Residue, then its C-alpha position, 0 to 999 in steps of 0.5 A: m206392539t204385538f207382531s203377527p206371525g205365520w206369514d209362511g215366509d219359508a214357502l217363498d222362493v225369495d230369490a225368484y221374488l227378488r229377481r221379479l223386483g229387480f232387487d240386487g242389493a243385500p236383503s238384510p232387515t234394515l230400513a234401507t232394504l225396506r225402502a228399496l224393497h217397497r219401491a221395487h215391489v210397487t213399481s214392478i208388480p201391477f195392481e189388477n183384478l183380472e182373475i175375478m173377471l175370468r171367474r176364478a178364485v183368488p187364493l192367498d196361499i204363498p205357492a199360489l201367489q208365487d205362481k201368479m205374481v212371481y213366476g207368472r209375472r201377473g199382478g194382484y190387489c191389496f190382499e195378494h200384494n201385501r200377503l206376498f210382501a209379508a212373506a218376504l219380510e218374514r223370510l228376511g227377518f223383519r218384524f211387522t204387524a199386519l193391519i186392515g183398513r177401510v178405504t174412504m177416498g173422501a167419502e163422508n158419513k159412511i162406514r165402509p167394510a174393512t177391505h184393505a191390507l197394509l203393514r206396520v214394520e218396526i226397525d230399531g224402535r221406529a215404526w213404518l207404514c208399508d202399503v205395496g198393494f193400493g195401486a197408487g203408492p206410496l213408493e216408499p214406507l211412511e214413518f208411523t208417527d202423527g203428522a208424518a209427511s213424505t214427497q216421493g218420486d216426481g212429487w207424489r205427496y202423502r201424510l199420515e195423521r192420528l185422528g184420536p181414539v175410535d171410541e172414548r171408552v177405549p182411548h188406546v185404540a187410535l184411528w189413523t188416516l193416510f192422506q194423499a195428493p194431488a187429488p183433483g177436485t178437492a179444495d186443497g189437493w188432499v184426500d183421505r185415502h183409508n183409515f185403520t187402527e193398529n189392531p193386529a190382523f192375521p192371515i185368516d183375517y185377510e182370507v175373510a176380507n179377501h172373500y168379500v172383495s173377490t165375490h160380493p156383488r157390491s165389491p168394486f172389483t167384481s163388476r169390471p176389469f181394473a188395473q193400476r201401475y204406479t211409477a215415480g212420474a205417472h199413475h196409470v189406471l184402467d177402469g173398465l175400458t177407460l184408461t187414465t194416466s195421472r201425474p204428480d202435478g195433477s194433470a191427466d190424460k184419458r181415453e176410451l178403449s174398445p174391447g179389442e184394444l184391452t189386452d194390448a193396453l194391459a200388456d203395453v201399459f201395465g205389463i200384464v200379458l194374458h194367456e190367449a184363451d184368457a185374453a179372448r174370454l176377457t174381451a168377449s165379456l166386454s163385447r156383450 
């Protein structure tokens, strides 16, 4: 396995990052540390695309991510989350390969762009899939083996499958898919979330994909505010002005917000506190 270097771990204020996560253990490059860091990151730093809605760029350099997500206590989306997590892992001595996946969420017969960041971490000869930036878990890494399954928190379920080669002419390049459940409306409760290969990605690859995600009119993140917060027992989603809370048993609550309720919901549900001017701009954009 080729490990992808150059994630600027030396630029990270690792103590501030660990405080942001509420992590007070010994940050050694072990599986126990990886699991604890992964869970703490997922449950502490929300998913959000609000910089795009405020018509600002989404930089991926570590000082900018640190100012926003660590010191500023904001969130981000997958490229921001996993770029920051990669810097932390590099700083703490973990060996990993960055990957890029295609989000499917059950879509059939349609090739979607590669717009999701994730990591493959190797510890003592075993590999682990880490994904702190999807907004819907997993809470902890999954072992990077075909058929690996994990029930986490109060019943969130994940399964990893190796679906065979992308192309028979290159049998060594396998396509992997991460499944999650529950997925209401599906026959068995499972939905394929994203697929990916083990081809290594590098910071510049994240930069290119991030540009598409943050600027292209067909990107799902350029048209409306979107935020997620994931815990052991609940998944909170803000999609435009629709606020949904789902649970591992498949139950869900949904309500429509008014534009004036948005910033309070962001603070109360997602822990995202906007500056007054940004809150006013965001509210005004949804009131037109």
